[in-house]
C-alpha positions in Angstrom: 12.1 -10.8 -22.1 11.2 -7.2 -22.7 9.4 -6.5 -25.9 11.2 -3.1 -26.2 15.0 -3.0 -25.7 16.7 0.1 -24.3 18.7 0.7 -27.4 15.7 0.6 -29.8 13.7 3.6 -28.6 14.0 5.8 -31.6 11.5 6.6 -34.3 7.8 7.6 -34.1 6.4 4.2 -33.1 9.0 3.6 -30.4 8.5 7.1 -29.0 4.8 6.5 -28.8 5.3 3.2 -26.9 7.6 5.0 -24.5 5.2 7.8 -23.9 2.2 5.5 -23.5 4.1 3.2 -21.1 5.2 6.1 -18.8 2.0 8.1 -19.1 -0.8 5.6 -18.9 -0.3 5.0 -15.2 0.2 8.7 -14.5 -3.0 9.4 -16.3 -4.9 6.7 -14.4 -3.7 7.8 -11.0 -4.5 11.4 -11.7 -7.8 10.5 -13.2 -8.9 8.7 -10.0 -7.8 11.7 -7.9 -9.8 14.1 -10.1 -12.9 12.0 -10.3 -13.2 12.2 -6.5 -12.6 16.0 -6.5 -14.9 16.8 -9.4 -17.7 14.8 -7.9 -17.1 16.3 -4.4 -20.7 17.5 -4.1 -22.1 14.0 -4.8 -19.4 12.3 -2.6 -20.4 14.5 0.3 -23.9 13.3 0.1 -23.1 9.6 -0.5 -20.3 9.2 2.2 -20.3 12.2 4.4 -23.9 13.4 5.0 -24.4 16.1 7.5 -27.2 18.5 8.6 -25.2 21.4 7.4 -24.1 21.3 3.7 -21.1 23.4 4.4 -19.8 20.9 7.0 -20.5 18.1 4.6 -18.5 19.6 1.7 -15.6 20.7 4.0 -15.3 17.1 5.4 -15.3 15.8 1.8 -12.6 18.2 0.8 -10.7 17.3 3.9 -10.8 13.7 2.9 -9.7 14.7 -0.5 -6.7 16.3 1.2 -6.0 13.4 3.6 -5.2 11.1 0.8 -2.3 13.4 -0.1 -0.8 12.8 3.3 0.1 9.2 2.2 2.0 10.5 -0.8 5.2 11.5 1.1 5.2 8.0 2.6 4.8 6.5 -0.9 7.5 8.8 -2.1 10.0 7.7 0.5 9.4 3.9 0.0 8.6 3.8 -3.8 11.2 6.5 -4.6 14.0 4.6 -2.9 12.7 1.4 -4.5 12.9 3.1 -7.9 16.5 4.2 -7.3 17.5 0.7 -6.0 15.5 -1.7 -8.1 14.9 0.4 -11.2 12.4 2.7 -12.7 10.4 -0.1 -14.4 10.0 -2.0 -11.1 8.6 1.1 -9.4 6.2 1.9 -12.3 4.7 -1.6 -12.3 4.2 -1.6 -8.5 2.6 1.8 -8.3 0.0 1.1 -11.0 -0.9 -2.2 -9.3 -1.5 -0.5 -6.0 -3.6 2.2 -7.7 -5.7 -0.4 -9.4 -6.5 -2.0 -6.1 -7.5 1.4 -4.6 -9.7 2.1 -7.6 -11.5 -1.2 -7.2 -12.2 -0.4 -3.6 -13.8 3.0 -4.5 -15.8 1.4 -7.4 -17.4 -1.1 -5.0 -17.6 1.1 -1.9 -21.0 0.8 0.0 -22.7 4.2 0.8 -23.2 5.7 4.3 -26.9 4.7 4.1 -25.8 1.1 3.6 -23.1 0.5 6.3 -23.1 3.7 8.3 -19.8 5.0 9.7 -17.8 2.2 8.1 -18.4 3.8 4.7 -16.4 7.0 5.3 -13.7 5.0 7.1 -13.3 2.7 4.1 -13.2 5.6 1.7 -10.4 7.2 3.7 -8.5 3.8 3.6 -9.0 3.5 -0.2 -7.9 7.1 -0.7 -4.8 6.6 1.5 -3.8 3.5 -0.7 -4.3 5.6 -3.8 -2.2 8.4 -2.3 0.6 6.0 -1.4 0.8 4.6 -5.0 0.8 8.1 -6.5 3.8 8.8 -4.3 6.1 7.0 -6.6 4.4 7.4 -9.9 5.3 10.8 -11.1 9.0 10.6 -10.4 9.4 7.1 -11.7 7.6 7.8 -15.0 9.4 11.1 -15.4 12.8 9.5 -14.9 11.8 6.7 -17.2 11.0 9.2 -20.0 14.0 11.5 -19.5 16.6 8.7 -19.1 15.4 6.9 -22.3 15.4 10.2 -24.3 17.8 12.7 -22.6 18.2 14.4 -26.0 14.6 15.6 -25.9 14.0 15.6 -22.2 11.7 18.7 -22.3 9.3 17.2 -24.8 9.1 13.7 -23.5 8.8 14.8 -19.8 6.1 17.2 -20.7 3.8 14.3 -21.5 3.5 13.8 -17.8 1.2 16.8 -17.6 -0.3 16.3 -21.0 -1.5 12.9 -19.7 -2.8 14.5 -16.6 -4.7 17.0 -18.8 -6.1 14.0 -20.7 -7.2 12.4 -17.5 -8.9 15.6 -16.4 -10.6 15.7 -19.9 -12.0 12.2 -19.4 -13.0 12.9 -15.8 -14.8 16.2 -16.6 -16.3 14.6 -19.7 -18.0 12.1 -17.4 -19.1 14.9 -15.3 -20.8 16.7 -18.2 -22.3 13.4 -19.5 -23.7 12.2 -16.2 -24.9 15.5 -14.8 -26.8 16.3 -18.0 -28.3 12.8 -18.7 -29.0 11.4 -15.2 -31.5 12.5 -12.6 -29.9 13.6 -9.3 -31.3 10.6 -7.5 -29.7 8.2 -10.1 -26.4 9.9 -9.7 -26.5 9.5 -5.9 -27.6 5.9 -6.2 -25.1 4.4 -8.7 -24.2 6.9 -11.4 -21.1 8.2 -9.5 -19.6 4.7 -9.7 -19.3 4.7 -13.5 -16.2 6.9 -13.8 -14.4 4.8 -11.1 -15.4 1.6 -12.9 -13.9 3.0 -16.2 -10.6 3.7 -14.4 -10.6 0.2 -13.0 -10.6 -1.2 -16.5 -7.4 0.8 -17.5 -5.2 -0.5 -14.7 -4.5 -4.0 -16.1 -3.7 -2.5 -19.5 -1.2 -0.1 -18.1 0.4 -2.9 -16.0 0.8 -5.1 -19.1 2.4 -2.2 -21.2 4.8 -1.2 -18.5 5.9 -4.8 -17.8 7.1 -5.2 -21.4 9.3 -2.1 -21.5 13.0 -2.1 -20.9 14.9 -0.4 -18.0 16.5 3.0 -18.8 20.0 3.1 -20.1 21.1 5.7 -17.6 20.0 3.6 -14.6 21.7 0.5 -16.1 24.9 2.4 -16.6 24.9 4.0 -13.1 23.8 0.9 -11.3 21.6 0.5 -8.3 21.9 3.3 -5.6 23.0 2.0 -2.2 21.5 4.7 0.1 19.6 7.2 -2.0 17.7 8.7 0.9 20.8 9.3 3.0 22.5 10.9 0.1 19.5 13.0 -0.6 19.0 14.3 3.0 22.6 14.8 3.7 24.1 16.2 0.5 21.1 17.4 -1.5 18.6 18.7 1.1 18.7 22.2 -0.3 17.7 21.0 -3.7 14.9 19.1 -2.1 13.5 22.1 -0.3 13.8 24.4 -3.3 12.1 21.9 -5.6 9.2 21.6 -3.1 8.7 25.4 -3.6 9.1 25.1 -7.4 6.2 22.7 -7.6 3.8 24.9 -5.6 2.3 26.9 -8.4 1.8 23.9 -10.6 -0.1 21.9 -8.0 -2.1 24.8 -6.6 -3.4 25.8 -10.0 -4.4 22.3 -10.9 -6.5 21.8 -7.8 -8.0 25.2 -8.0 -9.2 24.2 -11.5 -10.7 21.1 -9.9 -12.4 23.3 -7.3 -14.0 25.4 -10.0 -16.7 22.8 -10.4 -17.8 23.3 -6.7 -17.1 27.0 -6.8 -19.4 27.5 -9.8 -22.2 25.6 -8.1 -21.9 26.9 -4.5 -20.7 30.4 -4.9 -22.0 31.5 -8.3 -25.3 29.5 -8.4 -24.4 28.1 -11.8 -25.6 24.7 -12.9 -23.2 21.8 -11.9 -22.8 21.0 -15.6 -21.4 24.5 -16.2 -18.4 23.8 -14.0 -17.8 20.5 -15.7 -18.0 22.1 -19.2 -15.4 24.7 -18.1 -13.2 21.9 -16.7 -13.5 19.9 -19.9 -12.3 22.8 -22.0 -9.4 23.7 -19.6 -8.3 20.0 -19.6 -8.4 19.8 -23.4 -6.3 23.0 -23.6 -3.8 21.5 -21.2 -3.6 18.2 -23.1 -2.8 19.9 -26.3 -0.6 22.8 -25.1 1.8 21.0 -22.7 3.7 19.0 -25.4 4.1 22.2 -27.4 5.6 23.8 -24.3 7.9 20.8 -24.0 9.2 21.4 -27.6 9.8 25.1 -26.6 11.7 23.9 -23.4 14.1 21.9 -25.6 14.9 25.2 -27.5 15.2 27.8 -24.7 15.3 25.9 -21.4 12.9 25.6 -18.5 13.6 28.6 -16.3 12.5 31.5 -18.5 9.2 29.8 -19.3 8.5 29.0 -15.6 9.4 32.5 -14.4 7.1 34.1 -17.0 4.2 31.8 -16.1 4.6 32.4 -12.3 4.5 36.2 -12.9 1.4 35.8 -15.0 -0.3 33.7 -12.2 0.6 36.4 -9.6 -0.6 39.3 -11.8 -3.8 37.9 -13.3 -5.4 35.6 -10.7 -7.3 38.4 -8.8 -8.6 40.1 -11.9 -9.7 36.7 -13.3 -11.8 35.9 -10.2 -13.1 39.5 -10.1 -14.3 39.2 -13.7 -16.0 35.9 -13.0 -17.9 37.2 -10.0 -18.9 40.4 -11.8 -20.2 38.4 -14.8 -21.1 35.0 -13.5 -21.9 33.0 -16.7 -20.9 29.9 -18.5 -18.9 31.9 -21.0 -16.8 33.8 -18.4 -16.4 30.6 -16.3 -14.9 28.9 -19.4 -12.7 31.9 -20.1 -11.4 31.9 -16.5 -10.8 28.2 -16.3 -9.0 28.1 -19.6 -6.8 31.0 -18.6 -5.7 29.1 -15.5 -5.2 26.1 -17.6 -3.0 27.9 -20.0 -0.8 29.3 -17.3 -0.7 25.9 -15.7 0.4 24.4 -19.1 3.2 26.9 -19.4 4.5 26.3 -15.9 4.0 22.6 -15.7 5.2 21.8 -19.2 8.7 22.9 -18.2 8.6 21.5 -14.6 9.3 17.8 -15.0 12.4 18.1 -17.1 13.7 20.8 -14.7 13.2 18.5 -11.7 15.0 15.7 -13.5 17.9 18.1 -14.1 18.1 19.1 -10.5 18.8 15.5 -9.1 21.5 13.1 -10.3 20.6 9.6 -11.5 21.5 8.0 -8.1 18.8 10.1 -6.2 16.6 11.1 -9.1 13.5 9.1 -8.3 13.8 9.7 -4.6 14.4 13.4 -5.0 11.6 14.0 -7.4 9.2 11.8 -5.5 9.8 13.5 -2.2 9.8 17.1 -3.5 6.7 16.5 -5.6 4.8 14.7 -2.9 5.7 17.0 -0.1 4.6 20.0 -2.2 1.4 18.5 -3.6 -0.2 17.8 -0.2 0.8 21.2 1.2 -0.1 23.4 -1.8 -2.4 21.3 -3.9 -4.3 18.6 -2.1 -5.8 20.9 0.4 -6.2 23.8 -2.1 -10.0 23.2 -2.5 -10.3 23.1 1.3 -8.2 26.3 1.8 -10.1 28.0 -1.0 -13.5 27.2 0.5 -12.3 28.1 4.0 -10.9 31.4 2.8 -14.3 32.3 1.4 -16.1 31.3 4.5 -13.7 33.2 6.8 -13.4 36.4 4.8 -16.8 36.4 3.2 -15.1 37.3 -0.1 -15.7 35.1 -3.2 -12.4 36.4 -4.6 -10.4 34.8 -1.7 -9.2 31.8 -3.7 -7.1 34.1 -5.9 -5.1 35.1 -2.8 -4.0 31.5 -2.5 -3.0 31.3 -6.2 -1.0 34.5 -5.9 0.9 33.3 -2.8 1.8 29.9 -4.3 2.9 31.6 -7.5 5.3 33.8 -5.6 6.7 30.8 -3.7 7.5 29.1 -7.0 8.9 32.2 -8.5 11.4 32.6 -5.7 12.3 28.9 -5.7 13.0 28.8 -9.4 15.1 31.9 -9.3 17.3 30.5 -6.4 17.6 27.2 -8.2 18.8 29.0 -11.3 21.5 30.8 -9.4 22.7 27.9 -7.3 22.7 25.2 -10.1 23.3 27.5 -13.1 20.2 26.1 -14.8 
């Protein structure tokens, strides 16, 4: 029997249990994605060595993006599973699959040990992780919103606060390991430590989720018969517009991930500098997003998201220009934290908006697909696109063009959603 019943989730302790149950898996899955991205320079040497360092890093970022291609598949299968069998069932399955993928990455032999099999196995592990993430965000968001619809903005905002906390831990490991370990030790086994820590979290998250109750709204509505058919036939326009709404959130997140590599390769700063900037940006996001959620419950999602999208579009180029003109740890921190603040404003309002767009019968499927179509397109390959734009144009300011473009896409999508659905 569930330890926490659906009708008892009121009060501070119950709210904490609800947030932890929904957020621990989201944090774990995001943590594993970020660890790979933040340690991209090391991953390129361990699994994808090449005579040309640029080729090596591009292949590594390409593999980072490939894992996101499994996310729409996971969104389709796990999303429909969540609408048919319940949010709790989808949450426990997704964290189990992620834990398996994390175990594979922790124990993965290097290229020097098993040759070409190493990068192939890395891709397989990353695809499994991507598949599991496909159903995580939507299931956990629906779980939070449907338990506490009276404070949907605040509770749903913990999705991105938990991602900020995951980034904080991942970048914290980056600072610790790059400042205390010799490069040879990092390449030998040090890079495995962050993955091993993530592996320890999985069973705890599974246990917590397994003891929570199903959401009242799902129990009242009952299992959906054909959520995907209803979504594609009657709600396809909501799906397409929500894909666009997610663009600025995911592109900004993975450009912050790319900052670690950008600082090292393009600005000739120490690798630890990128991690320090990332730590502070993640800490800012962790603290700011719940405050944005409280604001959302007062004034709604759209006004906050429109303002954040405009700020992204207007300030991205000046931020990169300032950083390149004054390449230092202080300016790098300032730039990363500015992106993190804009990300917090936009993303703090996004989950509850997405839950509002789709009805209960298609909520997990709709959010899963829109999120996991948008993230591979605009987010997963963001580091790859950013590095490619620099190499093609010769301009170190080129990543800002990508941020501006995705911000304008999201701005247009949110404005159309507001008009069509009267949000």
